[in-house]
C-alpha positions in Angstrom: 152.2 108.0 61.7 151.5 104.5 63.0 148.2 103.0 62.1 146.4 101.2 65.0 146.1 97.6 64.2 143.0 95.2 65.2 142.8 91.6 65.4 140.0 88.9 65.5 140.9 88.3 69.2 140.6 92.1 69.8 137.1 92.2 68.4 136.2 89.0 70.3 137.6 90.6 73.5 135.3 93.7 72.8 132.5 91.7 72.2 132.9 89.8 75.5 133.2 93.0 77.3 130.1 94.5 75.4 128.3 91.0 76.3 127.6 90.3 72.6 127.7 87.1 71.1 129.3 87.1 67.6 129.6 84.3 65.0 133.0 83.6 63.2 131.6 85.4 60.3 130.6 88.5 62.1 134.0 88.6 64.0 135.7 88.8 60.4 133.3 91.3 59.2 133.6 93.5 62.4 137.5 93.4 62.0 137.5 95.1 58.8 135.1 97.6 59.6 136.6 98.7 63.0 139.9 98.8 61.4 138.3 101.3 58.9 137.1 103.5 61.9 140.2 103.3 63.7 142.3 104.5 60.5 140.0 107.4 59.9 140.2 108.5 63.5 144.3 108.2 63.2 144.0 110.2 60.0 141.8 112.9 61.6 144.1 113.1 64.6 147.2 113.3 62.5 145.6 116.3 60.8 144.2 117.9 64.0 147.5 116.6 66.0 149.2 119.5 67.7 147.4 122.4 66.1 145.9 125.2 67.9 142.5 124.3 66.2 139.9 123.9 69.2 137.8 120.4 68.6 134.1 121.4 67.8 131.0 119.5 67.4 129.6 121.5 64.6 131.3 123.6 61.8 129.4 126.9 62.8 128.6 128.1 66.3 125.2 127.2 67.8 123.4 129.0 70.4 120.0 128.0 71.9 117.3 130.1 71.9 115.4 129.8 75.1 112.3 131.6 76.1 111.8 133.0 79.6 109.7 130.7 81.9 106.4 132.5 82.6 103.8 131.0 85.0 100.4 130.7 83.3 97.4 129.4 84.7 96.5 125.8 84.0 93.7 123.4 84.6 92.0 123.2 87.8 92.0 119.8 89.4 88.4 119.4 88.6 88.8 120.2 85.0 91.7 117.7 84.5 89.9 115.0 86.4 86.6 115.6 84.4 87.8 113.9 81.3 89.3 111.1 83.2 88.1 107.4 82.6 88.3 107.2 86.3 89.1 109.2 89.3 89.4 108.6 93.1 90.3 111.1 95.8 91.3 113.8 93.7 93.6 111.7 91.6 93.6 109.8 88.3 92.6 106.3 88.9 94.9 103.5 87.1 95.1 100.0 86.9 97.0 98.0 89.7 100.4 96.9 88.5 103.3 94.9 89.7 100.9 93.2 92.2 101.1 95.9 94.5 98.8 95.8 97.8 96.5 98.6 98.5 
């Protein structure tokens, strides 16, 4: 099994692509950290390589339990606007933003 190798130039290139400015010390640090990650991925890939085991995100199967959507009565417009600090034309009045004109 060949282990991926990562150089400072690789990390600098990745940082450039991600638009990150890294110091020389950070480049040295990230070479080591990213190399450990790549080694771990290579180890897992070697173990799971050509086996019949399907990739999973959880050790046990998960199922979501949803309730049925049931229409229920809500607030009337008047009730909703009754507690509003300001209302206008049947809507909540909010401060103007972004210099929009009325």
